[in-house]
C-alpha positions in Angstrom: -21.4 15.0 14.6 -20.5 13.4 11.3 -21.7 10.0 10.3 -19.3 7.0 10.0 -19.3 6.0 6.3 -16.5 3.4 6.4 -16.2 1.0 9.3 -13.7 -1.9 9.1 -13.5 -4.4 12.0 -10.6 -6.8 12.3 -10.3 -7.4 8.6 -8.0 -10.3 7.5 -7.2 -10.8 3.8 -4.9 -13.3 2.4 -3.5 -13.9 -1.1 -2.5 -17.6 -1.1 0.5 -17.7 1.4 0.7 -13.9 1.8 -1.4 -12.2 4.4 -2.2 -8.7 3.0 -4.2 -7.5 6.0 -3.7 -8.8 9.6 -6.8 -7.8 11.6 -7.1 -4.2 10.5 -9.8 -1.9 12.0 -10.5 1.6 10.7 -13.3 4.1 10.9 -13.8 7.1 8.4 -16.3 9.8 8.9 -18.3 11.6 6.2 -16.3 14.4 4.5 -12.9 13.3 5.9 -9.8 13.3 3.7 -7.6 10.4 4.9 -4.1 9.7 3.6 -3.0 6.1 3.8 0.8 5.9 3.8 3.3 3.2 3.9 5.9 1.2 2.0 5.1 -1.1 -0.9 3.4 -4.3 0.3 2.0 -2.7 3.4 -1.6 -3.6 2.6 -2.7 -0.1 1.5 -4.3 -1.1 -1.9 -6.0 -4.1 -0.2 -7.6 -1.8 2.2 -9.1 0.2 -0.7 -10.2 -3.1 -2.3 -12.3 -4.2 0.6 -13.9 -0.8 0.9 -14.7 -1.1 -2.9 -16.4 -4.5 -2.2 -13.9 -6.4 -4.3 -11.8 -8.0 -1.6 -12.6 -11.3 0.0 -12.3 -11.4 3.8 -10.9 -14.4 5.6 -12.4 -12.9 8.7 -13.7 -9.5 10.0 -16.5 -7.2 8.9 -16.9 -4.1 6.7 -19.6 -1.5 6.6 -19.7 1.0 3.8 -22.2 4.0 3.7 -24.2 2.4 6.5 -24.5 -1.0 4.8 -22.9 -4.2 6.0 -20.9 -5.4 3.0 -21.8 -8.9 1.7 -21.2 -10.6 -1.7 -24.9 -10.0 -2.5 -24.9 -6.2 -2.1 -21.3 -5.3 -3.0 -22.1 -4.7 -6.6 -24.9 -2.2 -5.8 -22.8 -0.4 -3.2 -19.9 -0.1 -5.7 -22.0 2.3 -7.7 -21.5 4.8 -4.9 -17.7 4.2 -4.6 -15.4 5.9 -7.1 -12.0 4.5 -7.7 -9.0 6.0 -9.4 -6.0 3.6 -10.0 -2.4 4.3 -10.9 -1.7 5.8 -14.3 -2.3 3.0 -16.8 -0.3 2.3 -20.0 -2.8 2.9 -22.7 -2.2 1.7 -26.3 -2.0 4.8 -28.6 -4.2 2.8 -31.1 -7.1 2.4 -28.7 -10.1 3.6 -30.6 -11.8 5.7 -27.9 -11.6 9.5 -27.4 -11.5 11.2 -24.0 -15.2 11.9 -23.9 -16.1 8.3 -24.6 -13.7 7.1 -21.9 -15.3 9.3 -19.3 -18.7 8.0 -20.2 -17.5 4.5 -19.1 -18.0 5.9 -15.5 -21.8 6.2 -16.2 -22.3 2.6 -17.3 -22.3 1.3 -13.8 -25.4 3.4 -13.2 -27.0 2.9 -16.6 -26.5 -0.8 -16.9 -24.8 -2.5 -19.9 -27.8 -2.5 -22.3 -29.0 1.1 -21.8 -27.7 3.9 -24.0 -26.5 7.1 -22.4 -28.9 10.0 -22.8 -28.5 13.7 -22.9 -28.3 14.0 -19.1 -25.4 11.4 -19.1 -23.4 13.3 -21.7 -24.0 16.6 -19.7 -22.5 14.9 -16.6 -19.5 13.8 -18.7 -19.0 17.3 -20.0 -19.3 18.8 -16.6 -16.6 16.4 -15.2 -14.3 17.1 -18.2 -14.6 20.8 -17.4 -14.0 20.2 -13.7 -10.7 18.4 -14.4 -9.6 20.9 -17.1 -9.9 18.5 -20.1 -12.7 20.0 -22.2 -10.3 21.2 -24.8 -9.1 17.6 -25.4 -12.5 15.9 -25.3 -12.2 14.5 -28.8 -8.5 13.5 -28.5 -7.8 9.7 -28.7 -7.1 8.6 -25.1 -3.8 7.0 -26.0 -2.4 10.3 -27.4 -2.4 12.0 -24.0 0.4 12.5 -21.5 0.4 10.6 -18.2 -0.9 13.6 -16.3 -3.7 14.2 -18.8 -4.7 10.5 -18.7 -4.9 10.7 -15.0 -7.2 13.7 -15.2 -9.4 11.6 -17.5 -9.4 8.8 -15.0 -10.5 11.2 -12.3 -13.3 12.5 -14.6 -14.4 9.0 -15.3 -14.6 8.2 -11.6 -16.6 11.4 -10.9 -19.0 10.7 -13.8 -20.3 7.9 -11.6 -21.3 10.6 -9.1 -19.8 8.7 -6.1 -20.1 9.4 -2.4 -16.6 7.9 -1.7 -13.5 8.9 -3.6 -10.7 6.3 -3.5 -7.3 7.0 -5.1 -4.6 4.4 -5.3 -1.2 5.9 -6.0 -2.7 8.4 -8.5 0.5 10.3 -9.0 2.9 7.4 -9.3 5.2 7.6 -12.4 4.1 11.2 -13.1 6.7 14.0 -13.3 6.9 16.6 -10.5 4.7 19.2 -12.4 2.0 16.7 -13.2 2.1 15.3 -9.6 1.6 18.8 -8.2 -1.3 19.5 -10.6 -3.1 16.2 -9.8 -2.7 16.8 -6.0 -4.2 20.3 -6.3 -7.0 18.9 -8.4 -7.8 16.2 -5.9 -7.8 18.7 -3.1 -10.2 21.0 -5.0 -12.6 18.1 -5.9 -12.7 16.9 -2.4 -13.8 20.3 -1.1 -16.1 21.3 -3.9 -18.0 18.1 -4.2 -18.0 17.3 -0.4 -16.7 13.8 -0.9 -15.2 11.4 1.6 -11.7 10.7 0.3 -9.1 8.0 0.8 -5.7 8.7 -0.8 -3.1 5.9 -0.9 0.5 6.5 -1.5 4.0 5.2 -0.6 5.6 8.5 -1.4 5.3 11.3 1.1 6.0 13.8 -1.7 2.6 12.7 -3.1 0.6 13.2 0.1 -1.9 16.0 -0.3 -1.6 18.8 2.2 -5.4 18.7 2.5 -5.4 15.4 4.5 -7.3 15.7 7.8 -5.7 12.4 9.0 -3.0 10.0 8.0 -3.0 6.3 8.5 0.4 4.7 8.6 0.5 1.0 7.4 3.2 -1.6 7.5 3.2 -5.4 7.1 -0.5 -5.6 6.7 -1.2 -3.6 9.9 -2.2 -0.1 10.8 0.9 1.0 12.5 -0.4 4.4 13.7 -2.9 7.1 12.8 -3.5 10.7 13.6 -3.0 14.3 12.3 -0.2 14.7 9.7 1.8 17.3 11.7 2.0 15.0 14.7 2.5 11.7 13.0 4.9 12.4 10.1 8.0 13.0 12.2 11.5 11.9 11.2 11.5 9.2 13.9 8.2 7.7 12.9 9.1 7.7 9.2 12.4 6.1 10.0 10.6 3.2 11.7 7.9 3.0 9.0 10.3 2.8 6.1 13.2 1.0 7.9 15.5 3.9 7.1 18.0 5.7 9.3 16.8 9.0 10.6 19.6 10.8 8.8 18.4 9.3 5.5 14.8 10.5 6.2 16.0 14.0 7.0 18.1 14.1 3.8 15.2 12.9 1.7 12.9 15.6 3.3 15.6 18.3 2.6 15.8 17.2 -1.0 12.0 17.4 -1.3 12.0 21.0 0.1 14.7 22.0 -2.4 12.6 20.5 -5.3 
């Protein structure tokens, strides 16, 4: 029996007048690959935020890796939680190369005033090789394509040596080829490093086939959850995205053609 590594109970989160989560409860077991799917504004990113110890609960409770999350311990727990955001717009003039950017992932473990040692650089080089970016290690980060930058973001996250792997729309704004490559990379990393993975997306095209379970979110609530083949039906997606069934079917046909 696998251990529960994320346990959210009746979480309520509000940003001023907007309620982002409305009493959400979710359990995730060690080694699971969970896709979190829903339209924009559904509360998906906020769910990742509270797992990462950065969200402020109005009410409810959160346990991460067996620890009850509080303001006093969230920083230390965050060292074990890796987070990959959407592709960022990086200034081409940014004076950092790929290898230096990946090292940023080590600083949470090292502390701000400790210099990285030989072991830290070995970890960085290992992660660059894992994501296929060794050949661009000395390239300025701002000179990379969107897909290459996202590979670096994944390497930076993994340099932290996390136990949880959180990805927030990691393929948004990437072209189809780059999307496909990132999805394959995430699937491979999840399996090879035996991580627990939460993958947020609003786009079904970007949902990894490796997901053990999908969680459908809408209006700050978990609308449904279960296995992808049972849950991702035309009728369910029609209700989730407020689209006619015919439009959902047409969209899926277009995806298959692509």
